[in-house]
DOTI-503394 format. One record per residue (C-alpha): chain; y, z, x; residue in one letter; residue number from 1. Coordinates in nm, 2 decimals. Example, Ala and Ser with C-alpha at 12.3 -4.5 7.8 and 13.67 -1.06 7.14 Angstrom:
<chaine: A north: -0.45 up: 0.78 east: 1.23 residu: A num: 1> $
<chaine: A north: -0.11 up: 0.71 east: 1.37 residu: S num: 2> $
//
This chain:
<chaine: A north: 11.48 up: 12.87 east: 10.35 residu: M num: 1> $
<chaine: A north: 11.34 up: 12.52 east: 10.40 residu: Y num: 2> $
<chaine: A north: 11.47 up: 12.52 east: 10.76 residu: G num: 3> $
<chaine: A north: 11.30 up: 12.85 east: 10.83 residu: L num: 4> $
<chaine: A north: 10.97 up: 12.73 east: 10.69 residu: L num: 5> $
<chaine: A north: 11.00 up: 12.41 east: 10.89 residu: R num: 6> $
<chaine: A north: 11.07 up: 12.59 east: 11.21 residu: T num: 7> $
<chaine: A north: 10.77 up: 12.82 east: 11.16 residu: I num: 8> $
<chaine: A north: 10.55 up: 12.53 east: 11.06 residu: G num: 9> $
<chaine: A north: 10.65 up: 12.32 east: 11.36 residu: C num: 10> $
<chaine: A north: 10.60 up: 12.60 east: 11.62 residu: R num: 11> $
<chaine: A north: 10.32 up: 12.81 east: 11.49 residu: A num: 12> $
<chaine: A north: 10.10 up: 12.57 east: 11.30 residu: A num: 13> $
<chaine: A north: 10.00 up: 12.34 east: 11.59 residu: P num: 14> $
<chaine: A north: 9.79 up: 12.61 east: 11.73 residu: A num: 15> $
<chaine: A north: 9.60 up: 12.63 east: 11.40 residu: L num: 16> $
<chaine: A north: 9.59 up: 12.25 east: 11.34 residu: R num: 17> $
<chaine: A north: 9.53 up: 12.12 east: 11.69 residu: G num: 18> $
<chaine: A north: 9.74 up: 11.86 east: 11.86 residu: H num: 19> $
<chaine: A north: 9.98 up: 11.71 east: 11.61 residu: T num: 20> $
<chaine: A north: 10.34 up: 11.59 east: 11.65 residu: I num: 21> $
<chaine: A north: 10.62 up: 11.73 east: 11.43 residu: C num: 22> $
<chaine: A north: 10.86 up: 11.45 east: 11.33 residu: Q num: 23> $
<chaine: A north: 11.22 up: 11.51 east: 11.26 residu: R num: 24> $
<chaine: A north: 11.45 up: 11.26 east: 11.09 residu: A num: 25> $
<chaine: A north: 11.79 up: 11.19 east: 11.23 residu: N num: 26> $
<chaine: A north: 12.03 up: 11.14 east: 10.94 residu: V num: 27> $
<chaine: A north: 12.40 up: 11.08 east: 10.99 residu: Y num: 28> $
<chaine: A north: 12.64 up: 11.12 east: 10.71 residu: S num: 29> $
<chaine: A north: 12.95 up: 10.98 east: 10.87 residu: R num: 30> $
<chaine: A north: 13.06 up: 10.62 east: 10.84 residu: P num: 31> $
<chaine: A north: 12.99 up: 10.37 east: 11.12 residu: A num: 32> $
<chaine: A north: 13.22 up: 10.37 east: 11.42 residu: K num: 33> $
<chaine: A north: 13.28 up: 9.99 east: 11.41 residu: E num: 34> $
<chaine: A north: 13.27 up: 9.77 east: 11.11 residu: K num: 35> $
<chaine: A north: 13.03 up: 9.47 east: 11.12 residu: I num: 36> $
<chaine: A north: 13.20 up: 9.14 east: 11.07 residu: G num: 37> $
<chaine: A north: 13.10 up: 8.84 east: 10.86 residu: V num: 38> $
<chaine: A north: 12.97 up: 8.65 east: 11.16 residu: K num: 39> $
<chaine: A north: 12.73 up: 8.93 east: 11.27 residu: E num: 40> $
<chaine: A north: 12.61 up: 8.97 east: 10.91 residu: T num: 41> $
<chaine: A north: 12.54 up: 8.60 east: 10.86 residu: M num: 42> $
<chaine: A north: 12.36 up: 8.58 east: 11.20 residu: L num: 43> $
<chaine: A north: 12.15 up: 8.88 east: 11.12 residu: G num: 44> $
<chaine: A north: 12.05 up: 8.76 east: 10.77 residu: L num: 45> $
<chaine: A north: 11.97 up: 8.41 east: 10.90 residu: S num: 46> $
<chaine: A north: 11.76 up: 8.54 east: 11.18 residu: L num: 47> $
<chaine: A north: 11.58 up: 8.78 east: 10.95 residu: F num: 48> $
<chaine: A north: 11.51 up: 8.50 east: 10.70 residu: S num: 49> $
<chaine: A north: 11.39 up: 8.27 east: 10.98 residu: L num: 50> $
<chaine: A north: 11.15 up: 8.53 east: 11.12 residu: V num: 51> $
<chaine: A north: 11.01 up: 8.62 east: 10.78 residu: I num: 52> $
<chaine: A north: 11.00 up: 8.28 east: 10.61 residu: L num: 53> $
<chaine: A north: 10.94 up: 8.06 east: 10.92 residu: G num: 54> $
<chaine: A north: 10.57 up: 8.12 east: 10.97 residu: P num: 55> $
<chaine: A north: 10.48 up: 8.10 east: 10.60 residu: S num: 56> $
<chaine: A north: 10.68 up: 7.78 east: 10.57 residu: G num: 57> $
<chaine: A north: 10.49 up: 7.63 east: 10.86 residu: W num: 58> $
<chaine: A north: 10.16 up: 7.72 east: 10.71 residu: I num: 59> $
<chaine: A north: 10.26 up: 7.57 east: 10.37 residu: L num: 60> $
<chaine: A north: 10.39 up: 7.25 east: 10.53 residu: A num: 61> $
<chaine: A north: 10.06 up: 7.20 east: 10.72 residu: H num: 62> $
<chaine: A north: 9.82 up: 7.32 east: 10.45 residu: L num: 63> $
<chaine: A north: 9.65 up: 6.99 east: 10.43 residu: E num: 64> $
<chaine: A north: 9.57 up: 7.00 east: 10.80 residu: D num: 65> $
<chaine: A north: 9.41 up: 7.34 east: 10.76 residu: Y num: 66> $
<chaine: A north: 9.19 up: 7.22 east: 10.47 residu: K num: 67> $
<chaine: A north: 9.01 up: 6.96 east: 10.69 residu: K num: 68> $
<chaine: A north: 8.67 up: 7.07 east: 10.83 residu: R num: 69> $
<chaine: A north: 8.67 up: 6.91 east: 11.17 residu: E num: 70> $
//
């Protein structure tokens, strides 16, 4: 029933609503084709941490420089 309502909503409703985009999620229920190793996991986590924590660490390390009114 949900699929039928979604099909009708995606095809008929844009004429009533104007120009909108219908988004569809791609969900896969199978396991991955290849397993991710320890090296790839550690590399990904370290790069993710560096990208997120790097700029905030830089700002905190140079906080006294930013406080000066020159």
